[in-house]
N, C-alpha and C positions, 0 to 999 in steps of 0.2 A: 602614387604619391599622396602620401597625408602629410599634413601643417596643420599644427596647430598654432596661435596668437595672442599673447595674453599681454593685458598691459605689463609694464615692465615690474611694477611693484608688488604684481602677484606673482606668489613662489607656490611652483608646483613639485610636486612629490613623483617618483616615477618607481616602478617595478616591472623588472623585464623576465619574461618566463622562457624556458627552453630555449635559450641563448636568441632571445630578441635582439635586433640591432638597438644600439643606441643614436638618439635623433642627431642632427647637425643643427647648432643652435646659433641663432642671430639675434644680437641685441642693436636695439636703437636708443634713443632716448625717452621714447614713449611705451614701446612695446619689446616683445622678445618672440622670436618665434621659434618653434622646433619643427624639424622635417626629417622624415623620413622615405628614401627612394627604395623602392625594391626591383630590378631589371631580371625579367630571365628567371623566377624563381623557381627552383625545381619543384615538380608534382609532390604530394604529400598525400597518400591513402592511409587512412586511419584506420584501426579495426574495430569491428562490430561489438555491439553490446559494450560500449562503454557506460562507465558510471554516470552520472548525471553532471556530476562534480567535476569529473576529469576532463583536462582540456591538453592535449597532445601538439597543439599549434604554437608557434609562436606569438607572443603576444605581450603587449607592454599594458600595463594598469598606470592611470593618472588621475590624480585627485588634488585638488587646493585643501581638504581639510588635513590634518597632521595627526589627530590623534581620534577616536572614537567619541570621546568626549565631544569633542567641538560637534560631530553630529547629532547626538543628542541635543544638544544645547541649540541646532540647527532647527530639530525636529518638534523640540517642545515649544516652539514660537508658531509652528504649525498645526500642533494639534490642542493649542491652549484654545479656552472659552470665553467669551466675555460674562459678566454678572445675567446680562437679560436672555442671553442664552440659558445659563444654567438654569434661572428661574422658570424659565418655561415649561424647561423639561423636568424641573422638580413638580411644577403641578399637572403634569401627566402622569408622574409617577404616582405621585398620592392619591391620585384617582383608581389606579391599576392594582398596588400593592400595599396595603396597609405596613403589612409586619415586614421584619429583615431577618427573619430566622432560616434555619438553614434550606427550608422547603421552599422559601421563597426564595431565595438564592437560585435554587435549581428551576424554579418555573421562569426566573426571569433569565438566564442563560439557554434556557427551551424557546423563549419568546424571541429573541434577539437572532437565534438558528434557523425556526422555524416560520416565524412569523414576518420576519423580515427579509425580503428574495435578494439574493445574492444578484447584484446588478453593478453593475458600473458604467460611468462615462467618465474617463478618466483623462481628457484632453485639458490642456493647459496648467494651470495651477492646481487643479485638484488631480492631477498624475502623483500629486504628494501630499497636499493638506486635503485633509476628509472635510466633507460636509459638516455642517453644524449637526447634533446628534437630533436635537430636536425637529428640525428637516427629516431628517431620515426616518425617526420615528414616526411622523405624520404620513409621510408617503410609501414607507413599506417596503423602501429597497433602498441598496446603496451596497459599494465594493467592501471590499474586507477594510480598508483602512476605518469606510463609514461605521460599519457592524464592530468593529473592535472598540472604535473610541464612545459609540453609543452606549456597548454593554461596560464598558470602564466606568463611563460617565455614571449610569445608573446605579451602579455599584458605591460608588462613591458620595452618591447622594443618599444611600443607604447604610452610611457609615463601614461601608467594607474596600479595603484598599486596592485599586485595581487599576491596572496602567496596560496603556497597548506595547506590543511588542513585536520591532521589525525582525521579519526571518526570509531568509533565503531558501525557497524549495528543492533548489537545483545543490548548491553549495552544502547546505546543513551545518556541518562542525567541521568544515572546510573554508568557513568563513572566514577562518582565524586567519587562510591564507593570503585575504583580500585585503588591501590598503583600504584604510576609513573612508566611507564614500557615501552619500545620500543614495547613489545609485546602486549599490551592494544589494539590496534587498528587493524582493517580489510579492510579497505577502506580509499580512498583518494579524497578528494573533492577542490573547490578552494573559497577562498574569495576575494573579489572584490573590492574597493573602490571608488566609481564614486560619485559625486554632493554631497559630505558630508552626504552617507549613504553606507551602506555596501549591497552588492549581493552577494547570494550564488549559486554556479554553482556544478552540480553536472557533470563533462564530459564523464563520462560512459552512461547517458541515451542517446538514439536517439530519431531523431523525435520527438525534444521537441518543444512545441508552445509556444506562449506568447512573449511578451518585457522585457524589462529589468526593469521594472517596475513590471511584473507579471510574472515571467517566475517561475516554479515550482519548489520547493527543497524541498526532503525527510524529514520527521521530524527524523534528526539524533540527535538531543537533545543536543550533547556536541562536543567539536571538539578541538584538539591543533594546533593553529594555527601557522606555520613551518615560524617566520621572527624574525631578529634581536629585540632583549628587550623584548621577550615575556616570561612570566612567569608562566603564569598557564592556565587551560583550559577555554576556552570560550564555553558560552551559545549561541547556535545556535537558530536559529528562529523554530518558528512552522507554517506551511503552511496551511491553514483550509478552502482556498478556493475553494477546489476541491468539486467537487460533482455529480450525475446523475440522472436526471427526462426521465424517461419511461411514455410516454403518449400514453395508446393505446383505441382508437375509435373504437366502435362496431355497425354495421348495420344490426339488426334482420330481417328474412323471417320467419316469425309465420308458412306461411302457407306451406312452402319447407321444413322448420325444420332447415333452414341452417344459417348463420352470416357470415358475413365480418367482416376482424380486419387489421387495420390499426394502424402501432407501428411507433413512433418517439422518440428516445431514445438521449438525449440531456448530451454529455461529458464535463468538464468543469476541467479546471487547470490540476491536476494529472490524473486524470479519463480521460480525453483527451489524455493525452499524452501514456498512457496503450494503447486506443484503436488505436490510430494512428499506434502505433509499432503493435500491432497485424495485425492490417489491410496489414501493408508492409509487413510480414512474410509469411502471409497466403493467398492462393487463394481466392478469391470472392467465387469460386464454393463451396470449404473446408468450408469458412464460412457459406456460405447462408444453407447450409447441416445441421452445429452445429447449426443454428438456429430455423431448421425445425425440428431437435431432439428436442430441449428444449423445444419447444411450445407443441411438442410431448407428452411430459409428462403427458400434460390436454388432449390436443386435438387429438388424436390417428389420425383421418384422415383429418388430416390440409394440406391444399396444398398452396404452395408457388404461388402468382402472382406478376409475373415477378420479375427482380432482384433487389438486396438490392440497396439502393441509397445512397451514401456517400457524405457528406457536408462538408469540412474540410477549417474554419477558422485558419488557426497556426498564424497569429499574433494575434488574441483576445484568441486563442488557446481554441476555441469551434469546437467539431466534433459531428455531428451529423448523425446518421441512421436510414433510413426509411426502415420499411417494408410494405409488404400487402401480405396478406391470406386470403383462403376462409374455412372454417369448415362446411361442407356437411351436418353431422348430429349431429349439434349445440344442437337442444332440443333434450329431452329425457322424454320418459315415467315415470312418477310418478308408481312405484310399488305398493303402498300403497292408490292411490289416482284413482278412474278409470276416464279415459279420461282428467287426468291432466297430464300437461307435463312442463318441469322446465328446466332452464337455470344456468350454475354457471359459475361465472368470481373468478378467483383466481390470488392471486400477487406470479406468481413461484419467480420473484426477489427479493420479500421482504423474502419470506419463506428461500432463500441461504442464508440471510443474519441473520435470526433469529433461524435457526435450530442449538440451543444448546445442550449441555450434560443436561440430566435429572438427574442426580446426585448432589446433592447441599450438599453432606458429603465431606465435603476437609478443609484441613487445610493452603492450597496455594492461590493466586489470580487467577484467572479466564482471558486469553488473550482475548483482544477485537481488532478488525480490526481498526484502528487509523488511517489516519481520515476516516471515512466515514459518507455521507450524501447522502442518496438514496431516492428519492421520486418517488413515483407511483401513477400517475391517470388514471383511468378507465373510460372512457365514454360510457353511453349506448345511444343510442338514440331511444325512447320509445313512444307512445303516451301520451297525459294531463293526461288520467283519472285512470291510474296505482295508486295502492294505496301503497305506498313509505312515509314511516317514516324519517325524518332527525335525522344523532346519530353524535355524537361527544366524543371523549374519549381522552385521554394524560396520556400515561404511562411514569414514569421519574425514574430513579434509578441512582446510583453512577457510572455515565461514559456514561450513554446511554439515549433516550427520543426515542419516538415515539409518534405519532399525527396519529388518525384516523378520516376522517371526510366520512359521507355520505351526498350527498343534492341531491336534484330533484326539477330542475327549468325547467319550460316551454318544459316537457316532455321527459327532458335529467335528465339520474342518472347519477351522479361523486361520484364516490368513490374512497376516495383520500388518499396514505399511505405514511406517513414522517417518516424515521430510522435515529438516528443520534447517534455517538458515541464521545463523547469528551474527553476520554483520551483511553490508551491502555490495562485497564486492570479492572476488579471488584474485590475490595478487599476480603478476604474469609469470614470476618463476614458478606459481603451483596451477597454473592453465593446463597442462599436461596432465597431470593428476584428477584434475577436475572433470574435464573430458573422460579419462578413462573411468573413473568412478562412477558416473551417470551412466555411461554405458552399461557398467555392471547393475546399475539400479536398474535402468529398461529391462534388461535380462532377466530380471525377477519377478517383475509387471505382471508377466502371464503364467497363469498355472491350469493344466490342465488333468482331467480325469477321464478313465477310459474305463468299456465295460465292455465283456463277452467277447468272443473272437476265442474262447477256448483257454485265453488268460484270466488269472485273479486280477478282480477289479481292484483299479491302483491310479495313483494320480503323482504327478511331478511336476517341478516347476519348469515346465519348458509350452513354449507355442509353435505350432504348425509354420505359423511366419511373423516378423515383426511385423507391430501396426503400427502405424504413423498416422496420427490424427493430426490436422491443421487447425484449421484456426477454429476454438473452441468460444461457445457462448460465454459471453462474459459473465453470465448468471452463475457458471459452475466455477469460476475461478475463487 
């Protein structure tokens, strides 16, 4: 039994989802009661890998706000500052930042992101009302509301239009399906108006790179800008310029049956932000060990050759990691062909992305990691007399695409994979194709070359056995 009792003059608005039942309504002179009774409800088993915004259960939304404009007005009351609070913050700002040019603006953003810790005590009134910006400035910590109001207020003091924006990190663009409510949000960011365009910043992201024109902003989809005159939800930009390119270079020593492997991984945009934050919060030693363990899934006797090398161009938001390894027993004996050895190349990183559920029997959409753009290039130095055939394959579905290429030019074998997601889910009716396509992608991840045994040296996109990798270190994601 669920029951809501409100004063008789309070008007409530309801939205019933997935066939949810209506309540029994009882009115008195002073109160109105709404009662839901459910007895022996049938069990409901949901599909796996659901998008965060998708709710398959019966549910009822209840609110006493009729419009988003009313929610903005309510929020403005809680985000407003007294003159004394503004003046106190202004004195601190003037001491720290004399100018208001673009360089200073970026310094202010990074100050709030990096120097003010993301930490919140969100009980009682402060579950919705941010602390005074001057207090957050002095104590150097705050939750998302605190940091957003601090950043917006500092920029306003510098003559730049800036406003807090309420978002829902799960519902995102599906926030339009919700009834207006102060409880519709779980996060707060900032909108900045500069040079006749709008820039969006998440003050809770630390170690972020890029300039004002290319600063990464998560795909929150929709937000409610807290400013005078606002009437509705605002569509937020979709940032798609992030991406990762891993390049592996192999040098083979068939006589010693070993190989060396150098890896250079370039991260851009949000991917660079994630790696920069990861390396800032983990020791180089522990990270190197995680990398060795990752590749050890394929080459158990792999040995690191020197330390990881990090190159960080924070202004352009490009983060590069370089690794070097030796694999003493890279070549293996073929148990089916006497005198023949083989070497296998496998894209572990792509495997991490395309290892999806095998069941296509579902009624719900399937969650995709979005945005994703991962390229993996493997270069293998060989002699020109190898027998290698060029290949190309494209796999395209609703919300994803994959490109596979094999080339052999002047003694260098190149195997290229590129996996992209274009949205955050696959519709239920397309899941069968999605599962089949991703199995086809996995079939391309292993590439073998063979030598000896009375045969011409050759290669093919085939592995002795499928490789299944379980939980892979976050540093490789």
